[in-house]
C-alpha positions as CSV (number, residue, x, y, z in Angstrom):
1,M,34.6,22.5,-29.4
2,Q,32.6,22.1,-32.7
3,K,33.0,18.3,-32.2
4,H,31.6,18.5,-28.7
5,G,28.7,20.8,-29.9
6,A,27.8,18.2,-32.6
7,M,27.8,15.5,-29.9
8,L,25.4,17.5,-27.7
9,S,23.1,18.1,-30.6
10,A,23.0,14.5,-31.6
11,L,22.4,13.4,-28.0
12,W,19.6,16.0,-27.7
13,I,17.9,14.6,-30.8
14,L,18.1,11.1,-29.3
15,L,16.6,12.4,-26.0
16,L,13.6,13.8,-28.0
17,H,13.0,10.4,-29.6
18,V,13.8,8.0,-26.8
19,S,11.6,7.7,-23.7
20,P,13.6,8.2,-20.4
21,L,13.3,4.6,-19.4
22,G,12.5,2.9,-22.6
23,S,14.6,1.8,-25.6
24,M,15.2,3.1,-29.1
25,K,13.1,0.9,-31.4
26,L,13.3,0.6,-35.1
27,T,10.4,-1.4,-36.6
28,L,11.0,-2.3,-40.2
29,F,8.3,-2.8,-42.9
30,K,5.4,-2.5,-40.4
31,S,3.4,0.5,-39.3
32,P,1.8,0.5,-35.9
33,R,-1.9,1.2,-35.4
34,A,-2.7,4.9,-34.8
35,S,-4.4,4.1,-31.6
36,P,-4.7,1.0,-29.3
37,E,-7.7,-1.3,-29.4
38,D,-9.4,-3.2,-26.6
39,G,-7.3,-6.1,-25.4
40,D,-4.0,-4.6,-26.6
41,I,-1.1,-4.8,-24.1
42,R,2.1,-3.0,-23.4
43,L,5.0,-3.1,-20.9
44,A,5.8,-0.2,-18.6
45,G,8.2,0.7,-15.8
46,A,11.4,-0.9,-17.1
47,K,14.6,0.3,-18.7
48,T,14.2,-2.0,-21.8
49,H,11.3,-2.8,-24.1
50,S,11.5,-6.5,-23.4
51,Q,10.4,-6.4,-19.7
52,G,8.1,-4.4,-17.5
53,R,4.7,-4.1,-15.8
54,V,1.9,-5.6,-17.9
55,E,-0.8,-3.1,-18.9
56,V,-4.0,-3.9,-20.8
57,Y,-6.1,-1.5,-22.8
58,L,-9.9,-1.4,-22.4
59,H,-12.6,1.2,-23.0
60,G,-10.1,4.0,-23.7
61,E,-8.0,3.4,-20.6
62,W,-4.8,1.5,-19.8
63,G,-4.9,-0.7,-16.7
64,T,-2.8,-3.3,-14.9
65,V,-2.9,-7.0,-14.2
66,C,-2.9,-8.4,-10.6
67,H,-0.2,-11.0,-9.9
68,N,-2.6,-13.5,-8.1
69,G,-1.9,-16.8,-9.8
70,W,0.5,-15.1,-12.3
71,D,2.8,-17.7,-13.8
72,L,5.0,-18.5,-16.7
73,P,2.2,-19.6,-19.2
74,D,0.6,-16.1,-18.6
75,A,4.0,-14.5,-19.4
76,Q,4.4,-16.6,-22.5
77,V,1.1,-15.3,-23.9
78,V,2.0,-11.7,-23.1
79,C,5.4,-11.9,-24.7
80,R,4.2,-13.6,-27.9
81,Q,1.4,-11.0,-28.1
82,L,4.1,-8.3,-28.1
83,H,6.0,-10.2,-30.9
84,F,8.7,-11.6,-28.7
85,T,9.9,-15.2,-29.2
86,G,9.1,-16.2,-25.6
87,A,9.2,-15.4,-21.9
88,V,12.0,-15.7,-19.5
89,S,9.9,-15.3,-16.3
90,A,6.7,-14.1,-14.8
91,V,7.5,-11.3,-12.3
92,A,5.6,-10.7,-9.1
93,G,4.0,-7.4,-8.3
94,G,6.0,-4.3,-7.4
95,T,9.1,-5.3,-9.4
96,F,8.4,-2.7,-12.1
97,G,6.7,-0.2,-9.9
98,E,3.0,0.5,-9.3
99,G,0.6,1.4,-12.1
100,S,-2.3,3.8,-11.7
101,G,-6.0,3.8,-12.6
102,Q,-7.8,0.5,-13.3
103,I,-6.7,-3.0,-12.5
104,W,-8.3,-4.8,-15.4
105,L,-7.4,-8.5,-14.8
106,D,-7.0,-10.7,-11.8
107,R,-6.6,-14.5,-11.3
108,T,-5.4,-14.8,-14.9
109,K,-5.0,-18.4,-16.0
110,C,-3.4,-19.1,-19.4
111,V,-2.7,-22.4,-20.9
112,G,0.2,-20.8,-22.8
113,T,-1.0,-21.2,-26.3
114,E,-3.6,-18.4,-26.4
115,N,-3.1,-15.6,-29.0
116,S,-3.7,-12.8,-26.5
117,L,-4.0,-12.3,-22.8
118,S,-7.7,-11.5,-23.1
119,N,-8.3,-15.0,-24.4
120,C,-7.2,-16.6,-21.1
121,S,-9.5,-17.2,-18.2
122,Y,-9.8,-14.5,-15.5
123,N,-12.3,-13.2,-13.0
124,G,-13.8,-10.7,-15.4
125,W,-12.9,-7.3,-16.6
126,G,-12.3,-5.0,-13.6
127,I,-13.1,-7.7,-11.0
128,R,-10.1,-7.9,-8.7
129,D,-9.0,-8.5,-5.2
130,C,-5.7,-6.6,-5.0
131,T,-4.0,-3.2,-5.2
132,H,-1.4,-1.7,-7.5
133,K,1.3,-3.1,-5.1
134,Q,0.5,-6.4,-6.8
135,D,0.8,-5.3,-10.4
136,A,2.2,-8.2,-12.5
137,G,5.2,-8.0,-14.8
138,V,7.1,-10.1,-17.3
139,I,10.6,-10.5,-18.7
140,C,10.6,-11.5,-22.3
141,V,13.3,-13.0,-24.5
142,A,15.0,-9.9,-25.9
143,G,14.9,-11.2,-29.5
144,T,11.6,-10.6,-31.3
145,S,9.8,-11.6,-34.4
146,E,10.4,-8.0,-35.7
147,N,13.7,-6.3,-36.2
148,Y,14.8,-4.1,-33.4
149,V,18.0,-2.1,-32.6
150,D,18.2,-1.4,-28.9
151,H,21.1,0.9,-27.9
152,S,19.3,2.6,-25.1
153,L,21.8,1.5,-22.5
154,D,24.7,2.9,-24.6
155,L,22.9,6.2,-24.7
156,S,22.6,6.2,-20.9
157,D,26.3,5.5,-20.6
158,D,27.2,8.2,-23.1
159,L,25.2,10.8,-21.2
160,G,26.7,9.7,-17.9
161,Q,30.2,10.3,-19.4
162,L,29.1,13.7,-20.7
163,F,28.0,14.7,-17.1
164,D,31.2,13.4,-15.6
165,S,33.4,15.3,-18.0
166,E,31.6,18.6,-17.5
167,E,32.6,19.5,-21.0
168,G,30.4,22.2,-22.5
169,C,28.3,22.5,-19.3
170,D,26.5,25.8,-19.1
171,F,24.3,25.7,-16.0
172,L,25.3,25.7,-12.3
173,I,23.4,24.1,-9.4
174,Q,24.8,25.3,-6.1
175,G,24.0,23.5,-2.9
176,Q,24.3,25.6,0.2
177,T,24.8,24.0,3.7
178,Y,25.3,25.7,7.0
179,T,27.4,23.9,9.4
180,G,25.9,25.6,12.5
181,L,22.7,24.8,14.3
182,E,21.1,28.0,13.0
183,R,21.1,29.4,9.5
184,Y,23.7,32.1,10.3
185,D,25.4,30.3,13.1
186,G,28.5,28.7,11.5
187,E,30.2,28.4,8.1
188,M,28.3,28.0,4.8
189,V,29.7,25.2,2.6
190,N,28.9,25.2,-1.1
191,T,28.6,22.2,-3.4
192,T,28.6,23.2,-7.1
193,V,27.5,21.0,-9.9
194,C,28.0,22.0,-13.5
195,A,25.4,20.6,-15.9
196,H,23.9,21.1,-19.4
197,R,20.9,23.4,-19.7
198,M,19.5,21.5,-22.6
199,I,19.3,18.2,-20.6
200,L,18.1,19.8,-17.3
201,S,15.2,21.5,-19.2
202,R,13.4,18.1,-19.1
203,F,12.5,19.0,-15.5
204,P,11.0,22.5,-14.9
205,G,12.2,22.5,-11.3
206,F,15.7,23.4,-12.5
207,K,14.4,26.5,-14.3
208,A,17.0,25.7,-17.0
209,S,14.6,26.9,-19.7
210,T,14.6,30.5,-18.3
211,D,17.2,33.2,-18.7
212,V,19.1,32.3,-15.5
213,D,22.3,30.3,-15.7
214,Q,22.5,29.1,-12.1
215,I,20.3,28.2,-9.2
216,S,20.8,27.7,-5.5
217,I,19.3,25.2,-3.1
218,N,19.6,24.8,0.7
219,L,20.8,21.4,1.7
220,T,21.2,19.6,5.0
221,Q,24.6,18.2,5.9
222,N,23.4,14.7,5.3
223,C,22.0,15.5,1.8
224,R,24.9,17.6,0.5
225,P,27.1,14.7,-0.7
226,H,24.2,13.3,-2.8
227,L,23.4,16.4,-5.0
228,P,25.9,15.3,-7.8
229,S,24.3,11.8,-7.9
230,L,20.9,13.3,-8.2
231,I,21.9,15.5,-11.1
232,R,23.7,12.6,-12.8
233,Y,20.3,10.7,-12.6
234,V,18.8,13.3,-14.9
235,Y,21.3,12.2,-17.6
236,T,21.3,8.4,-17.1
237,R,18.0,7.7,-15.4
238,R,20.0,5.4,-13.1
239,L,20.4,5.9,-9.3
240,E,21.3,3.7,-6.4
241,V,18.9,4.5,-3.6
242,T,19.3,2.9,-0.2
243,T,17.4,3.1,3.0
244,T,19.9,5.6,4.3
245,T,19.8,7.9,1.2
246,A,16.1,7.5,0.4
247,E,15.0,10.6,2.4
248,C,17.6,12.8,0.8
249,F,16.8,11.8,-2.7
250,H,13.1,12.1,-2.0
251,Q,13.6,15.7,-0.8
252,L,15.8,16.6,-3.8
253,A,13.4,15.0,-6.2
254,S,10.5,16.8,-4.6
255,H,12.3,20.1,-4.9
256,F,13.1,19.7,-8.6
257,G,9.7,18.3,-9.5
258,M,11.0,14.8,-10.4
259,R,7.8,13.0,-9.6
260,R,8.7,9.5,-10.6
261,L,12.0,9.4,-8.7
262,M,10.2,10.9,-5.7
263,E,7.6,8.2,-5.7
264,D,10.2,5.4,-6.1
265,A,12.3,6.8,-3.3
266,G,9.2,7.1,-1.2
267,R,8.5,3.4,-1.6
268,L,11.8,2.6,0.1
269,F,10.5,4.4,3.2
270,T,8.2,1.4,3.6
271,K,11.3,-0.7,4.5
272,L,12.0,1.7,7.3
273,L,8.6,1.9,8.8
274,P,8.7,-1.3,10.9
275,E,12.1,-0.6,12.4
276,D,11.0,2.0,14.9
277,R,8.8,0.6,17.7
278,S,8.4,4.1,19.2
279,F,6.5,5.2,16.1
280,L,8.3,8.5,16.2
281,T,9.7,7.8,12.7
282,Q,6.4,6.8,11.2
283,V,4.7,10.0,12.5
284,S,7.6,12.1,11.3
285,F,7.6,10.4,7.8
286,Y,3.8,11.1,7.5
287,E,4.1,14.8,8.4
288,Y,7.0,15.0,5.9
289,S,5.0,13.3,3.2
290,V,2.1,15.8,3.6
291,G,4.5,18.7,3.3
292,A,6.2,17.2,0.2
293,G,2.9,16.4,-1.4
294,D,3.8,12.7,-1.9
295,R,0.5,10.8,-1.7
296,V,2.2,7.4,-2.2
297,L,4.4,7.9,0.9
298,Q,1.5,9.4,2.8
299,E,-0.7,6.4,2.2
300,N,2.1,4.0,3.1
301,C,2.6,5.7,6.4
302,L,-1.1,5.9,7.1
303,Q,-1.7,2.3,6.2
304,Y,1.1,1.1,8.5
305,M,-0.2,3.1,11.4
306,A,-3.7,2.0,10.8
307,W,-2.7,-1.7,10.8
308,N,-0.7,-1.2,14.0
309,F,-3.0,1.3,15.7
310,Q,-3.1,-0.6,19.0
311,K,0.7,-0.3,19.4
312,L,0.7,3.3,18.1
313,S,-1.8,4.4,20.7
314,T,0.4,3.1,23.5
315,S,3.7,4.3,22.1
316,K,5.9,7.3,22.9
317,A,4.7,9.0,19.7
318,W,1.0,9.0,20.7
319,S,1.0,12.5,22.2
320,S,2.9,13.8,19.1
321,V,0.2,12.6,16.7
322,S,-1.5,15.7,15.2
323,A,-5.3,16.1,15.1
324,E,-5.2,15.9,11.3
325,L,-3.3,12.6,11.4
326,L,-5.6,11.1,14.0
327,Q,-8.6,12.2,11.9
328,A,-7.2,10.5,8.9
329,L,-6.6,7.3,10.9
330,L,-10.1,7.2,12.5
331,S,-11.7,7.6,9.0
332,R,-10.2,4.3,7.8
333,S,-12.0,0.9,7.8
334,D,-8.6,-1.0,7.8
335,L,-7.9,0.2,11.3
336,V,-6.9,-2.9,13.2
337,V,-8.1,-2.8,16.8
338,P,-9.6,-5.2,19.4
339,G,-12.9,-3.4,19.1
340,E,-14.6,0.0,18.6
341,T,-14.5,0.5,22.4
342,F,-10.8,0.6,22.1
343,V,-10.9,3.3,19.5
344,L,-13.0,5.5,21.8
345,A,-10.7,4.9,24.8
346,A,-7.6,5.6,22.7
347,L,-9.1,8.9,21.5
348,E,-9.9,9.9,25.1
349,D,-6.3,9.1,26.1
350,W,-5.0,11.2,23.3
351,V,-7.2,14.1,24.3
352,S,-6.0,13.9,27.9
353,Q,-2.3,14.0,26.7
354,V,-2.7,17.0,24.3
355,N,-5.5,18.8,26.1
356,R,-3.7,22.1,25.9
357,T,-3.3,22.1,22.1
358,T,-6.6,20.7,21.0
359,S,-9.9,22.6,20.9
360,E,-13.4,21.3,21.7
361,E,-14.2,21.7,18.0
362,Q,-11.3,19.4,17.0
363,Q,-12.3,16.9,19.7
364,A,-15.9,16.9,18.3
365,V,-14.6,16.2,14.8
366,L,-12.6,13.3,16.1
367,L,-15.4,11.9,18.2
368,A,-17.7,11.9,15.1
369,R,-15.3,9.4,13.5
370,V,-15.9,6.8,16.3
371,R,-18.4,4.2,15.0
372,F,-20.8,3.9,17.9
373,P,-23.1,1.3,16.1
374,M,-20.0,-1.0,16.1
375,I,-19.7,-0.8,19.9
376,P,-21.2,-3.9,21.6
377,A,-24.6,-3.0,23.3
378,K,-23.4,-3.6,26.9
379,E,-20.3,-1.4,26.5
380,L,-22.4,1.2,24.7
381,F,-24.7,1.5,27.7
382,E,-21.7,2.1,30.0
383,V,-20.1,4.9,27.8
384,R,-22.0,7.8,29.4
385,F,-20.8,6.7,32.8
386,T,-17.2,5.9,31.9
387,S,-16.2,8.4,29.1
388,A,-14.0,11.3,30.2
389,L,-15.3,13.4,27.3
390,Y,-19.0,12.9,27.9
391,S,-19.6,16.1,29.9
392,A,-17.8,18.3,27.4
393,H,-19.6,16.9,24.4
394,Q,-22.9,15.7,25.9
395,T,-25.1,16.6,22.9
396,L,-22.8,14.8,20.4
397,Y,-22.6,11.8,22.7
398,Q,-26.4,11.6,23.0
399,E,-26.8,11.6,19.2
400,K,-24.1,9.0,18.7
401,L,-25.4,6.8,21.5
402,L,-28.9,7.0,20.1
403,K,-27.6,5.9,16.7
404,G,-25.7,3.0,18.3
405,F,-28.8,1.8,20.3
406,E,-30.9,2.0,17.1
407,A,-28.4,-0.2,15.3
408,H,-28.7,-2.8,18.1
409,S,-32.5,-2.8,18.3
410,L,-33.8,-2.1,14.8
411,P,-33.4,-4.2,11.6
412,F,-31.0,-2.6,9.1
413,G,-33.8,-2.4,6.6
414,T,-35.7,-0.1,8.9
415,L,-32.7,2.1,9.5
416,K,-32.2,2.4,5.7
417,N,-35.7,3.7,5.3
418,S,-35.2,6.4,7.8
419,S,-35.0,10.0,6.5
420,T,-31.8,10.6,8.4
421,F,-30.0,7.6,7.0
422,Q,-27.0,8.3,4.7
423,R,-26.1,5.6,2.2
424,N,-22.3,6.1,2.6
425,D,-22.4,6.3,6.4
426,Q,-19.3,4.5,7.6
427,D,-20.6,4.2,11.1
428,Y,-22.3,0.9,10.1
429,Q,-19.1,-0.5,8.5
430,P,-16.8,-2.6,10.7
431,R,-13.1,-2.0,11.0
432,I,-10.8,-5.0,11.5
433,Y,-11.6,-6.2,15.0
434,T,-9.2,-8.7,16.5
435,G,-10.9,-9.2,19.8
436,P,-13.1,-12.2,20.6
437,P,-15.1,-13.7,19.1
438,W,-14.2,-12.2,15.8
439,S,-10.5,-13.3,15.5
440,V,-8.5,-16.6,15.8
441,T,-4.7,-16.5,15.9
442,F,-2.3,-19.2,14.7
443,N,1.4,-19.0,15.4
444,Q,3.3,-21.1,12.7
445,S,6.3,-21.6,14.9
446,V,4.3,-22.9,17.9
447,E,1.4,-24.8,16.5
448,T,-1.2,-23.7,18.9
449,V,-4.5,-21.8,18.6
450,Q,-4.9,-19.0,21.1
451,R,-8.5,-18.4,22.2
452,Q,-9.5,-15.9,24.8
453,I,-12.0,-17.1,27.4
454,N,-12.7,-14.0,29.4
455,N,-14.3,-11.4,27.2
456,Q,-14.1,-8.5,29.7
457,Y,-12.8,-5.1,28.7
458,N,-10.5,-3.0,30.8
459,H,-10.6,0.8,30.8
460,R,-8.6,1.0,27.5
461,G,-10.9,-1.3,25.6
462,S,-8.5,-4.2,25.8
463,Y,-9.5,-7.6,27.1
464,R,-8.8,-8.9,30.5
465,G,-8.4,-12.6,31.0
466,S,-6.1,-15.4,30.0
467,Y,-5.5,-17.4,26.8
468,Y,-5.4,-21.1,26.7
469,N,-3.4,-23.0,24.2
470,T,-4.5,-26.2,22.5
471,P,-2.6,-28.3,20.0
472,M,-3.8,-27.2,16.6
473,P,-4.2,-29.6,13.8
474,R,-3.7,-27.9,10.5
475,T,-7.4,-27.7,10.1
476,I,-8.8,-25.6,12.9
477,Q,-12.0,-26.8,14.4
478,T,-15.1,-24.8,14.0
479,Q,-15.0,-21.3,15.3
480,S,-18.4,-19.7,16.1
481,T,-19.3,-16.0,15.8
482,P,-22.6,-14.1,16.0
483,V,-24.1,-13.4,12.6
484,H,-23.4,-9.7,13.1
485,I,-22.2,-7.3,15.8
486,S,-25.7,-6.0,16.3
487,A,-27.5,-7.2,19.5
488,L,-30.3,-8.4,17.2
489,F,-28.1,-11.4,16.3
490,A,-26.6,-12.1,19.8
491,D,-28.1,-15.6,19.9
492,K,-27.8,-16.3,16.2
493,M,-24.5,-18.0,15.4
494,V,-22.5,-18.9,12.3
495,N,-19.8,-21.5,12.2
496,W,-16.4,-21.2,10.4
497,Q,-13.8,-23.7,9.4
498,L,-10.3,-22.3,9.2
499,N,-7.4,-24.0,7.5
500,L,-3.7,-23.2,7.2
501,F,-1.9,-25.2,4.5
502,K,1.9,-25.1,4.7
503,K,2.7,-28.3,2.6
504,R,1.2,-29.7,-0.6
505,S,0.1,-32.8,1.4
506,D,-2.0,-30.5,3.6
507,C,-3.9,-29.4,0.6
508,S,-4.4,-32.8,-1.0
509,N,-5.4,-34.3,2.4
510,S,-8.2,-31.7,2.5
511,G,-9.2,-32.3,-1.1
512,V,-8.3,-28.8,-2.2
513,R,-5.9,-27.3,-4.8
514,C,-3.4,-24.8,-3.6
515,D,-1.9,-22.5,-6.2
516,S,0.9,-21.5,-3.9
517,L,2.0,-22.1,-0.3
518,P,1.4,-21.1,2.4
519,A,-2.3,-20.8,1.9
520,A,-5.2,-20.1,4.2
521,R,-8.9,-21.0,3.9
522,M,-11.8,-19.6,5.8
523,R,-15.2,-20.9,4.9
524,M,-18.6,-20.9,6.4
525,S,-19.7,-24.3,7.7
526,T,-23.2,-23.3,8.7
527,S,-25.7,-24.8,6.4
528,N,-28.9,-23.0,5.2
529,F,-27.5,-19.5,6.1
530,Q,-30.7,-17.4,6.0
531,Y,-29.2,-13.9,5.8
532,Q,-27.7,-14.1,2.3
533,G,-29.5,-11.0,1.0
534,S,-28.8,-8.8,4.0
535,I,-25.4,-9.7,5.4
536,R,-22.1,-10.5,3.7
537,Y,-18.7,-11.3,5.1
538,S,-15.5,-9.4,4.1
539,N,-13.1,-11.6,6.1
540,R,-9.4,-10.8,6.4
541,L,-6.2,-12.6,7.0
542,L,-3.7,-10.6,9.0
543,L,0.0,-11.4,9.0
544,S,2.1,-10.2,11.9
545,C,5.9,-10.4,12.2
546,Q,6.6,-12.4,15.4
547,G,3.7,-10.5,17.0
548,R,5.7,-7.2,16.7
549,F,3.7,-5.5,13.9
550,I,1.1,-6.3,11.3
551,F,2.9,-6.2,7.9
552,H,0.3,-7.6,5.4
553,I,-3.5,-7.9,5.2
554,M,-5.3,-10.0,2.7
555,D,-8.9,-10.6,1.6
556,F,-10.2,-14.1,1.2
557,K,-11.1,-14.7,-2.4
558,D,-13.6,-17.6,-2.8
559,T,-12.6,-18.6,0.8
560,F,-8.9,-18.8,0.0
561,A,-6.0,-16.4,0.7
562,F,-2.5,-17.3,-0.7
563,V,0.2,-15.9,1.6
564,P,2.9,-13.9,-0.1
565,T,6.6,-14.2,0.9
566,G,9.8,-12.3,0.5
567,E,9.5,-9.0,-1.4
568,N,5.8,-9.5,-2.2
569,V,4.6,-8.5,1.3
570,T,3.5,-4.9,2.0
571,Y,6.1,-4.2,4.7
572,P,9.2,-6.4,5.2
573,C,9.3,-9.1,7.9
574,A,13.0,-10.1,8.0
575,D,12.7,-13.5,9.6
576,E,9.4,-14.5,7.9
577,E,8.1,-15.9,11.1
578,Y,4.5,-15.2,10.5
579,I,1.6,-15.2,12.9
580,Y,-1.7,-15.6,11.2
581,H,-4.9,-13.8,12.4
582,F,-8.2,-15.0,10.8
583,V,-10.8,-12.2,11.2
584,V,-14.5,-12.4,10.6
585,R,-16.0,-9.1,9.3
586,P,-19.8,-9.1,8.9
587,E,-21.3,-6.2,6.9
588,Y,-24.8,-5.1,6.1
589,I,-25.6,-5.1,2.4
């Protein structure tokens, strides 16, 4: 018993000096700086010190590096700056988890001989075109120019053996499961795990630092078998999470306050989101994420439903969407819809389906999220005659219609000088409109361009008419759009040249350099564009999986968008049969 007590004490001392996912590092003959300096780097999010997500220090804050253009020479510089002998590989975003805060560097280009990452070329500090889903990482050669002893994996194994043996355990976690449909209908089954108070005290949710020596938790039948694995994770920081166990581990991690595990398990939910075409799962996951307080999972669900709003609004789940969820969706500018008229029609349809459970006040809040200035002038004129909600909200409609007509008849400079204008008013910001003339679609498996020739709306804001297919050379011929959605620009057109490069020869034949393939280019071919100071274009490339769902959206950076593949996309597309949607998005400056 004394021997076991000594083992526990030694392990506890090690736990105090070793980070949960890091390594034990002994640096000989060299003292580290008391605080980091601008340009310093570190690795995070991995089990060993020789690999991880690259983070850079600037102005008192650690930030990440975007993986756009991230390659082995960049990794070599990072690893040498950290005193490793070299790099094994440059790792794409997401491998070592998502960072937080600033993204300091993007489009980093190192020769490989630089002394530090900040000496390489890049867009500029804080100038980036990505999210933390694309945080870059590295794997360095484990041997370094300093002397390290790394026994962290042995420590994890030893702690795992300690848990398995239950020797000296002094704290009980009891999982209670009722086999019946109701709490007191059926037999209660207990699952008891014996653990060590000293180790569990790392997470306050276990209450192991209090006077109690056991706790109870209610478990579903599906989650009951996974409680021991969750407790073992506290010892080893290792856990196999699959798409079938993600929800259980997420619930358990949330209950015990294990924030990092909860977020990592939540990310696996993104693999499940595209699988349910009824959208019942997506809506359920979102409501669960709100209750669990998991903002990462909440955003993943919201984003997927926003990108696939058109299918959501015609799905079985549409009537089960809560007013709070719909408000969150209508507040987003990444809502992918044929046009703003579709948004209004979808809202009216939702109200008609849930009329008994939504108040006029809730309806008014939702109607206020419709961007009337983005509705084409002709359709805006017809709203008062066709909208089913007009009579119930006449005053609100009149205010929004007036705002829309002003946007179609007055220069934006005049609107900005109005006393009622609000600088952050989203009504003047476009969403991602896929209806004509703002979008061109290219199917990579059938090399045709689909262009819609009848621009008439039906009652849901969708387009009537047929598509015609024309053989598409890899460089799409000029596509013309109005300068802006406003009727002021109805007869003022701008031309675009769209390219999709799938082979190196496609790039070289067009006289361009492609850092990776596939790649898309979208550039204005109109010369002497006269609205440079008042209108800009935030164009998007949408990737849909066989036309079933939108799984990735990209900005065009300097007219280019490099298409990710495999694990680097936002939501999985199993067959990688992409359909490309080029979308023009004019914005007032």
